RODREN-980255 format. One record per residue: residue number from 1; residue in three letters; z, x, y of N, C-alpha, C in turn. Coordinates in Angstrom, 1 decimal. Each point is the difference from the previous one (the first is absolute). Layout:
<rec n="NUM" res="ALA" n_Z="Z" n_X="X" n_Y="Y" ca_Z="Z" ca_X="X" ca_Y="Y" c_Z="Z" c_X="X" c_Y="Y"/>
...
This chain:
<rec n="1" res="UNK" n_Z="0.1" n_X="0.9" n_Y="-1.5" ca_Z="-0.3" ca_X="-1.0" ca_Y="1.7" c_Z="-0.1" c_X="1.3" c_Y="0.9"/>
<rec n="2" res="UNK" n_Z="-0.6" n_X="-0.7" n_Y="1.3" ca_Z="-0.1" ca_X="1.0" ca_Y="1.1" c_Z="0.8" c_X="-1.3" c_Y="1.0"/>
<rec n="3" res="UNK" n_Z="0.9" n_X="0.6" n_Y="0.8" ca_Z="0.4" ca_X="-0.6" ca_Y="1.0" c_Z="-0.8" c_X="0.7" c_Y="1.1"/>
<rec n="4" res="UNK" n_Z="0.0" n_X="-1.0" n_Y="1.2" ca_Z="-0.4" ca_X="0.1" ca_Y="1.5" c_Z="1.1" c_X="0.1" c_Y="0.6"/>
<rec n="5" res="UNK" n_Z="0.0" n_X="0.9" n_Y="1.2" ca_Z="0.8" ca_X="0.4" ca_Y="0.6" c_Z="0.3" c_X="-0.4" c_Y="1.4"/>
<rec n="6" res="UNK" n_Z="0.5" n_X="-0.7" n_Y="0.6" ca_Z="-0.3" ca_X="-0.8" ca_Y="0.9" c_Z="0.5" c_X="1.4" c_Y="1.1"/>
<rec n="7" res="UNK" n_Z="-1.0" n_X="-0.2" n_Y="1.1" ca_Z="0.2" ca_X="0.9" ca_Y="1.1" c_Z="1.4" c_X="-0.4" c_Y="1.4"/>
<rec n="8" res="UNK" n_Z="1.0" n_X="0.8" n_Y="0.0" ca_Z="0.9" ca_X="-0.1" ca_Y="1.1" c_Z="-0.4" c_X="0.4" c_Y="1.2"/>
<rec n="9" res="UNK" n_Z="0.1" n_X="-0.8" n_Y="0.8" ca_Z="-0.1" ca_X="0.2" ca_Y="1.7" c_Z="0.8" c_X="0.4" c_Y="0.2"/>
<rec n="10" res="UNK" n_Z="1.6" n_X="0.0" n_Y="-0.3" ca_Z="1.0" ca_X="0.4" ca_Y="0.9" c_Z="-0.3" c_X="1.8" c_Y="-0.2"/>
<rec n="11" res="UNK" n_Z="0.2" n_X="0.2" n_Y="1.3" ca_Z="-0.4" ca_X="1.5" ca_Y="0.7" c_Z="1.9" c_X="0.6" c_Y="-1.1"/>
<rec n="12" res="UNK" n_Z="-0.5" n_X="1.0" n_Y="-0.6" ca_Z="1.7" ca_X="1.3" ca_Y="-0.6" c_Z="-0.1" c_X="1.0" c_Y="0.8"/>
<rec n="13" res="UNK" n_Z="1.1" n_X="-0.1" n_Y="0.4" ca_Z="0.0" ca_X="1.4" ca_Y="1.0" c_Z="0.4" c_X="1.5" c_Y="-1.3"/>
<rec n="14" res="UNK" n_Z="-0.4" n_X="0.8" n_Y="0.2" ca_Z="0.2" ca_X="1.1" ca_Y="-0.4" c_Z="0.4" c_X="1.3" c_Y="0.3"/>
<rec n="15" res="UNK" n_Z="1.7" n_X="0.0" n_Y="-0.6" ca_Z="-0.2" ca_X="1.2" ca_Y="0.7" c_Z="-0.1" c_X="1.2" c_Y="0.0"/>
<rec n="16" res="UNK" n_Z="0.2" n_X="0.9" n_Y="1.2" ca_Z="-1.0" ca_X="1.1" ca_Y="0.6" c_Z="0.6" c_X="1.0" c_Y="-0.5"/>
<rec n="17" res="UNK" n_Z="-0.3" n_X="1.1" n_Y="-0.7" ca_Z="0.5" ca_X="1.2" ca_Y="-0.4" c_Z="-0.4" c_X="0.8" c_Y="1.1"/>
<rec n="18" res="UNK" n_Z="1.0" n_X="1.1" n_Y="0.3" ca_Z="-0.2" ca_X="0.9" ca_Y="0.6" c_Z="-0.6" c_X="0.8" c_Y="-0.5"/>
<rec n="19" res="UNK" n_Z="-1.3" n_X="0.8" n_Y="0.5" ca_Z="-0.9" ca_X="1.6" ca_Y="-0.3" c_Z="0.4" c_X="0.9" c_Y="0.5"/>
<rec n="20" res="UNK" n_Z="0.0" n_X="0.9" n_Y="-0.6" ca_Z="0.4" ca_X="1.4" ca_Y="0.4" c_Z="-1.7" c_X="-0.1" c_Y="0.8"/>
<rec n="21" res="UNK" n_Z="-0.5" n_X="0.1" n_Y="0.8" ca_Z="-1.2" ca_X="0.5" ca_Y="0.2" c_Z="0.3" c_X="1.8" c_Y="0.1"/>
<rec n="22" res="UNK" n_Z="-0.8" n_X="0.9" n_Y="-0.2" ca_Z="0.1" ca_X="1.3" ca_Y="-0.3" c_Z="-1.1" c_X="0.5" c_Y="1.8"/>
<rec n="23" res="UNK" n_Z="0.3" n_X="0.4" n_Y="0.4" ca_Z="-0.3" ca_X="1.1" ca_Y="1.3" c_Z="-1.3" c_X="0.7" c_Y="-0.6"/>
<rec n="24" res="UNK" n_Z="-1.2" n_X="-0.1" n_Y="1.0" ca_Z="-1.3" ca_X="0.3" ca_Y="-0.4" c_Z="0.1" c_X="1.1" c_Y="1.0"/>
<rec n="25" res="UNK" n_Z="-0.2" n_X="1.3" n_Y="-1.0" ca_Z="-0.3" ca_X="1.9" ca_Y="0.7" c_Z="-1.2" c_X="-0.3" c_Y="-0.3"/>
<rec n="26" res="UNK" n_Z="-0.4" n_X="1.1" n_Y="1.0" ca_Z="-1.6" ca_X="0.3" ca_Y="0.0" c_Z="-0.1" c_X="2.0" c_Y="-0.5"/>
<rec n="27" res="UNK" n_Z="-0.4" n_X="-0.4" n_Y="-1.0" ca_Z="0.0" ca_X="1.7" ca_Y="-0.7" c_Z="-2.0" c_X="0.3" c_Y="-0.1"/>
<rec n="28" res="UNK" n_Z="0.1" n_X="0.8" n_Y="0.1" ca_Z="-1.0" ca_X="1.2" ca_Y="-0.2" c_Z="-0.2" c_X="0.3" c_Y="-1.8"/>
<rec n="29" res="UNK" n_Z="-1.3" n_X="-0.3" n_Y="-0.3" ca_Z="0.2" ca_X="0.8" ca_Y="-1.1" c_Z="-1.3" c_X="0.7" c_Y="0.0"/>
<rec n="30" res="UNK" n_Z="-0.2" n_X="1.8" n_Y="-1.1" ca_Z="-1.0" ca_X="0.1" ca_Y="0.0" c_Z="-1.0" c_X="0.1" c_Y="-1.3"/>
<rec n="31" res="UNK" n_Z="-1.3" n_X="-0.1" n_Y="0.4" ca_Z="-0.6" ca_X="-1.0" ca_Y="-1.5" c_Z="-1.3" c_X="0.9" c_Y="-0.1"/>
<rec n="32" res="UNK" n_Z="-0.8" n_X="0.8" n_Y="-1.3" ca_Z="-1.1" ca_X="0.4" ca_Y="0.7" c_Z="-1.0" c_X="-0.7" c_Y="-1.0"/>
<rec n="33" res="UNK" n_Z="-1.1" n_X="0.2" n_Y="-0.2" ca_Z="-1.0" ca_X="-1.5" ca_Y="-0.7" c_Z="-1.3" c_X="1.3" c_Y="0.1"/>
<rec n="34" res="UNK" n_Z="-0.7" n_X="-0.6" n_Y="-1.4" ca_Z="-0.9" ca_X="1.1" ca_Y="-0.3" c_Z="-0.8" c_X="-0.6" c_Y="-1.5"/>
<rec n="35" res="UNK" n_Z="-1.0" n_X="0.4" n_Y="-0.1" ca_Z="-1.0" ca_X="-1.1" ca_Y="-0.6" c_Z="0.1" c_X="0.7" c_Y="-1.3"/>
<rec n="36" res="UNK" n_Z="-0.2" n_X="-0.9" n_Y="-1.3" ca_Z="0.0" ca_X="0.6" ca_Y="-1.2" c_Z="-0.7" c_X="-1.3" c_Y="-0.8"/>
<rec n="37" res="UNK" n_Z="-1.1" n_X="0.7" n_Y="-0.7" ca_Z="-0.9" ca_X="-0.8" ca_Y="0.2" c_Z="-0.6" c_X="-0.9" c_Y="0.9"/>
<rec n="38" res="UNK" n_Z="0.0" n_X="-1.5" n_Y="-0.4" ca_Z="-0.9" ca_X="-1.0" ca_Y="1.0" c_Z="1.1" c_X="-0.6" c_Y="0.7"/>
<rec n="39" res="UNK" n_Z="1.6" n_X="0.4" n_Y="-0.4" ca_Z="1.0" ca_X="-1.0" ca_Y="1.0" c_Z="0.5" c_X="1.5" c_Y="1.2"/>
<rec n="40" res="UNK" n_Z="0.7" n_X="-0.7" n_Y="0.6" ca_Z="0.6" ca_X="1.0" ca_Y="0.8" c_Z="1.6" c_X="-0.4" c_Y="-0.2"/>
<rec n="41" res="UNK" n_Z="0.7" n_X="1.7" n_Y="0.1" ca_Z="1.5" ca_X="-0.9" ca_Y="-0.7" c_Z="1.0" c_X="0.6" c_Y="1.4"/>
<rec n="42" res="UNK" n_Z="0.8" n_X="-0.6" n_Y="0.0" ca_Z="0.9" ca_X="0.0" ca_Y="1.2" c_Z="1.5" c_X="0.1" c_Y="-0.6"/>
<rec n="43" res="UNK" n_Z="0.8" n_X="1.1" n_Y="0.5" ca_Z="1.2" ca_X="0.2" ca_Y="-0.2" c_Z="0.8" c_X="0.6" c_Y="1.0"/>
<rec n="44" res="UNK" n_Z="1.9" n_X="-0.5" n_Y="-0.1" ca_Z="0.5" ca_X="0.1" ca_Y="0.7" c_Z="0.9" c_X="1.7" c_Y="-0.5"/>
<rec n="45" res="UNK" n_Z="-0.3" n_X="0.3" n_Y="1.0" ca_Z="0.9" ca_X="1.6" ca_Y="-0.5" c_Z="1.7" c_X="-0.2" c_Y="0.1"/>
<rec n="46" res="UNK" n_Z="0.3" n_X="-1.1" n_Y="1.2" ca_Z="1.2" ca_X="0.1" ca_Y="-0.1" c_Z="1.2" c_X="-1.3" c_Y="-1.2"/>
<rec n="47" res="UNK" n_Z="-0.8" n_X="-0.7" n_Y="0.1" ca_Z="0.2" ca_X="-0.7" ca_Y="-1.5" c_Z="-0.5" c_X="0.4" c_Y="-1.6"/>
<rec n="48" res="UNK" n_Z="-0.3" n_X="-0.5" n_Y="-0.7" ca_Z="-1.0" ca_X="0.2" ca_Y="-1.4" c_Z="-0.6" c_X="-0.6" c_Y="-0.3"/>
<rec n="49" res="UNK" n_Z="-0.7" n_X="-0.8" n_Y="1.3" ca_Z="-1.2" ca_X="-1.2" ca_Y="-0.2" c_Z="-1.1" c_X="0.2" c_Y="0.2"/>
<rec n="50" res="UNK" n_Z="-0.9" n_X="-0.3" n_Y="-0.5" ca_Z="-1.2" ca_X="-0.3" ca_Y="-0.2" c_Z="-1.0" c_X="-1.2" c_Y="-0.3"/>
<rec n="51" res="UNK" n_Z="-1.4" n_X="-0.1" n_Y="0.7" ca_Z="-0.8" ca_X="-1.2" ca_Y="0.0" c_Z="-1.2" c_X="1.0" c_Y="0.1"/>
<rec n="52" res="UNK" n_Z="-0.8" n_X="-1.3" n_Y="-0.4" ca_Z="-1.3" ca_X="0.5" ca_Y="-0.2" c_Z="-1.0" c_X="-1.2" c_Y="0.5"/>
<rec n="53" res="UNK" n_Z="-1.3" n_X="0.2" n_Y="1.0" ca_Z="-1.0" ca_X="-0.8" ca_Y="0.0" c_Z="-1.4" c_X="0.2" c_Y="0.3"/>
<rec n="54" res="UNK" n_Z="-1.3" n_X="-0.7" n_Y="0.0" ca_Z="-1.0" ca_X="0.1" ca_Y="0.1" c_Z="-0.5" c_X="1.1" c_Y="1.7"/>
<rec n="55" res="UNK" n_Z="0.5" n_X="0.0" n_Y="0.6" ca_Z="-0.3" ca_X="0.6" ca_Y="1.3" c_Z="1.9" c_X="1.2" c_Y="0.5"/>
<rec n="56" res="UNK" n_Z="-0.3" n_X="0.0" n_Y="0.9" ca_Z="0.9" ca_X="1.0" ca_Y="0.3" c_Z="1.2" c_X="-1.1" c_Y="0.9"/>
<rec n="57" res="UNK" n_Z="-0.6" n_X="-0.6" n_Y="0.7" ca_Z="1.0" ca_X="-1.2" ca_Y="1.1" c_Z="0.4" c_X="-0.8" c_Y="-1.6"/>
<rec n="58" res="UNK" n_Z="-0.7" n_X="-0.3" n_Y="-1.2" ca_Z="0.9" ca_X="-1.0" ca_Y="-0.4" c_Z="0.5" c_X="0.9" c_Y="-1.3"/>
<rec n="59" res="UNK" n_Z="0.4" n_X="0.7" n_Y="-0.3" ca_Z="0.6" ca_X="0.8" ca_Y="-0.5" c_Z="1.4" c_X="0.3" c_Y="1.0"/>
<rec n="60" res="UNK" n_Z="-0.2" n_X="0.7" n_Y="1.3" ca_Z="1.1" ca_X="-0.2" ca_Y="0.4" c_Z="0.9" c_X="-1.4" c_Y="0.6"/>
<rec n="61" res="UNK" n_Z="-0.3" n_X="-1.2" n_Y="0.0" ca_Z="0.2" ca_X="-1.6" ca_Y="0.1" c_Z="0.9" c_X="0.1" c_Y="-1.3"/>
<rec n="62" res="UNK" n_Z="-1.1" n_X="0.8" n_Y="-1.5" ca_Z="1.6" ca_X="-0.4" ca_Y="-0.7" c_Z="0.8" c_X="0.3" c_Y="-0.5"/>
<rec n="63" res="UNK" n_Z="0.1" n_X="1.7" n_Y="0.4" ca_Z="0.9" ca_X="0.7" ca_Y="0.2" c_Z="0.7" c_X="-1.0" c_Y="1.3"/>
<rec n="64" res="UNK" n_Z="-0.2" n_X="0.0" n_Y="0.9" ca_Z="0.8" ca_X="-1.1" ca_Y="0.8" c_Z="1.2" c_X="-0.5" c_Y="-0.8"/>
<rec n="65" res="UNK" n_Z="-0.5" n_X="-1.5" n_Y="-0.6" ca_Z="-0.1" ca_X="-0.9" ca_Y="-0.2" c_Z="1.5" c_X="0.8" c_Y="-1.3"/>
<rec n="66" res="UNK" n_Z="-1.0" n_X="0.6" n_Y="-0.7" ca_Z="1.4" ca_X="0.4" ca_Y="-1.2" c_Z="1.3" c_X="0.7" c_Y="0.6"/>
<rec n="67" res="UNK" n_Z="-0.3" n_X="0.9" n_Y="1.3" ca_Z="1.3" ca_X="0.2" ca_Y="0.2" c_Z="1.1" c_X="-1.1" c_Y="0.7"/>
<rec n="68" res="UNK" n_Z="-0.4" n_X="-1.0" n_Y="0.3" ca_Z="0.5" ca_X="-0.9" ca_Y="1.0" c_Z="0.7" c_X="-0.7" c_Y="-1.4"/>
<rec n="69" res="UNK" n_Z="-0.5" n_X="-0.3" n_Y="-1.3" ca_Z="0.5" ca_X="-0.7" ca_Y="-1.0" c_Z="0.8" c_X="1.1" c_Y="-0.3"/>
<rec n="70" res="UNK" n_Z="-0.3" n_X="1.2" n_Y="-0.1" ca_Z="1.3" ca_X="0.8" ca_Y="-0.9" c_Z="1.2" c_X="0.3" c_Y="0.9"/>
<rec n="71" res="UNK" n_Z="0.0" n_X="-0.5" n_Y="1.4" ca_Z="0.9" ca_X="0.8" ca_Y="1.0" c_Z="1.0" c_X="-1.7" c_Y="0.1"/>
<rec n="72" res="UNK" n_Z="-0.5" n_X="-1.3" n_Y="-0.5" ca_Z="0.6" ca_X="-0.7" ca_Y="0.3" c_Z="1.6" c_X="-0.3" c_Y="-0.8"/>
<rec n="73" res="UNK" n_Z="-0.1" n_X="0.9" n_Y="-1.0" ca_Z="0.5" ca_X="0.2" ca_Y="-1.3" c_Z="1.3" c_X="1.6" c_Y="0.3"/>
<rec n="74" res="UNK" n_Z="-1.5" n_X="0.8" n_Y="0.9" ca_Z="1.1" ca_X="1.2" ca_Y="-0.1" c_Z="1.3" c_X="0.8" c_Y="0.7"/>
<rec n="75" res="UNK" n_Z="1.0" n_X="0.2" n_Y="-0.3" ca_Z="1.0" ca_X="1.0" ca_Y="0.9" c_Z="-0.9" c_X="0.8" c_Y="0.9"/>
<rec n="76" res="UNK" n_Z="0.1" n_X="-0.1" n_Y="1.6" ca_Z="-0.4" ca_X="0.9" ca_Y="0.4" c_Z="0.3" c_X="1.7" c_Y="0.0"/>
<rec n="77" res="UNK" n_Z="1.3" n_X="0.1" n_Y="-0.8" ca_Z="0.3" ca_X="1.0" ca_Y="-0.4" c_Z="-1.1" c_X="0.8" c_Y="-0.9"/>
<rec n="78" res="UNK" n_Z="-0.7" n_X="-0.8" n_Y="-0.6" ca_Z="-1.1" ca_X="0.5" ca_Y="-1.1" c_Z="-1.7" c_X="0.4" c_Y="0.6"/>
<rec n="79" res="UNK" n_Z="0.1" n_X="0.0" n_Y="1.9" ca_Z="-1.3" ca_X="0.4" ca_Y="1.0" c_Z="0.6" c_X="1.1" c_Y="0.1"/>
<rec n="80" res="UNK" n_Z="-0.4" n_X="1.1" n_Y="-0.5" ca_Z="0.0" ca_X="1.2" ca_Y="0.9" c_Z="-1.4" c_X="0.4" c_Y="0.9"/>
<rec n="81" res="UNK" n_Z="0.2" n_X="0.4" n_Y="1.0" ca_Z="-1.2" ca_X="0.4" ca_Y="1.1" c_Z="-0.7" c_X="1.6" c_Y="-0.5"/>
<rec n="82" res="UNK" n_Z="-1.1" n_X="0.1" n_Y="0.0" ca_Z="-0.5" ca_X="1.5" ca_Y="-0.9" c_Z="-0.7" c_X="0.4" c_Y="1.7"/>
<rec n="83" res="UNK" n_Z="0.8" n_X="0.9" n_Y="0.2" ca_Z="-0.5" ca_X="1.1" ca_Y="1.6" c_Z="-1.4" c_X="0.6" c_Y="-0.7"/>
<rec n="84" res="UNK" n_Z="-0.8" n_X="0.1" n_Y="0.9" ca_Z="-1.1" ca_X="0.8" ca_Y="-0.1" c_Z="-0.5" c_X="0.4" c_Y="-1.1"/>
<rec n="85" res="UNK" n_Z="-0.4" n_X="-0.9" n_Y="-1.3" ca_Z="-0.8" ca_X="-0.1" ca_Y="-0.9" c_Z="-1.2" c_X="0.9" c_Y="0.0"/>
<rec n="86" res="UNK" n_Z="0.2" n_X="1.5" n_Y="-1.3" ca_Z="-1.0" ca_X="0.4" ca_Y="0.0" c_Z="-0.5" c_X="0.1" c_Y="-1.6"/>
<rec n="87" res="UNK" n_Z="-1.6" n_X="0.6" n_Y="0.5" ca_Z="-0.7" ca_X="-0.3" ca_Y="-1.7" c_Z="0.1" c_X="1.5" c_Y="-0.4"/>
<rec n="88" res="UNK" n_Z="0.1" n_X="-0.1" n_Y="-1.4" ca_Z="-0.6" ca_X="1.3" ca_Y="-0.5" c_Z="-0.7" c_X="0.1" c_Y="-1.0"/>
<rec n="89" res="UNK" n_Z="-0.6" n_X="1.0" n_Y="-0.3" ca_Z="-1.2" ca_X="-0.1" ca_Y="-0.9" c_Z="0.4" c_X="0.9" c_Y="-1.1"/>
<rec n="90" res="UNK" n_Z="0.1" n_X="-0.3" n_Y="-1.2" ca_Z="0.1" ca_X="0.6" ca_Y="-1.1" c_Z="-1.1" c_X="0.6" c_Y="-0.7"/>
<rec n="91" res="UNK" n_Z="-0.2" n_X="1.4" n_Y="-0.9" ca_Z="-1.4" ca_X="-0.6" ca_Y="-0.4" c_Z="0.8" c_X="0.3" c_Y="-1.8"/>
<rec n="92" res="UNK" n_Z="-0.2" n_X="-0.6" n_Y="-0.7" ca_Z="0.1" ca_X="0.0" ca_Y="-1.6" c_Z="-0.8" c_X="0.5" c_Y="-0.7"/>
<rec n="93" res="UNK" n_Z="0.4" n_X="0.3" n_Y="-1.3" ca_Z="-1.1" ca_X="0.3" ca_Y="-1.2" c_Z="0.2" c_X="-1.3" c_Y="-0.5"/>
<rec n="94" res="UNK" n_Z="-1.3" n_X="-0.5" n_Y="-1.1" ca_Z="0.3" ca_X="-1.1" ca_Y="-1.1" c_Z="-1.4" c_X="0.5" c_Y="-0.6"/>
<rec n="95" res="UNK" n_Z="0.0" n_X="-0.8" n_Y="-1.2" ca_Z="-0.6" ca_X="0.1" ca_Y="-1.1" c_Z="-0.4" c_X="-1.3" c_Y="-0.1"/>
C-alpha cells in the first residue's frame, strides 16, 4: 500500500546552527608546466599536487581546482612556501 503524504502549509522554524567561517587567506604558490606527449602537465611545487590538460591554460585551471579542493581540508601547516626554486639537470646512464 502506498500512502500519499499531504503537504503541510505550516512554516516550521529551524534552529540555526552557528557555523565557524574560516578566514580566507591569500597565498601564492609556485607551479611548473611542461608538455608530455599531447598533454600539458601542471605541478604545484609547494604542495604535492599535479593536473593536466590539452593546453597550458587548461592544465593550470585544472591544477587550481585540484589545489582548492585539497585546501578545503588541509591544515595551514601542510603548506610550505618554496623560495627561489631551481632546476637541476642530471645525466644518468640506463640500459
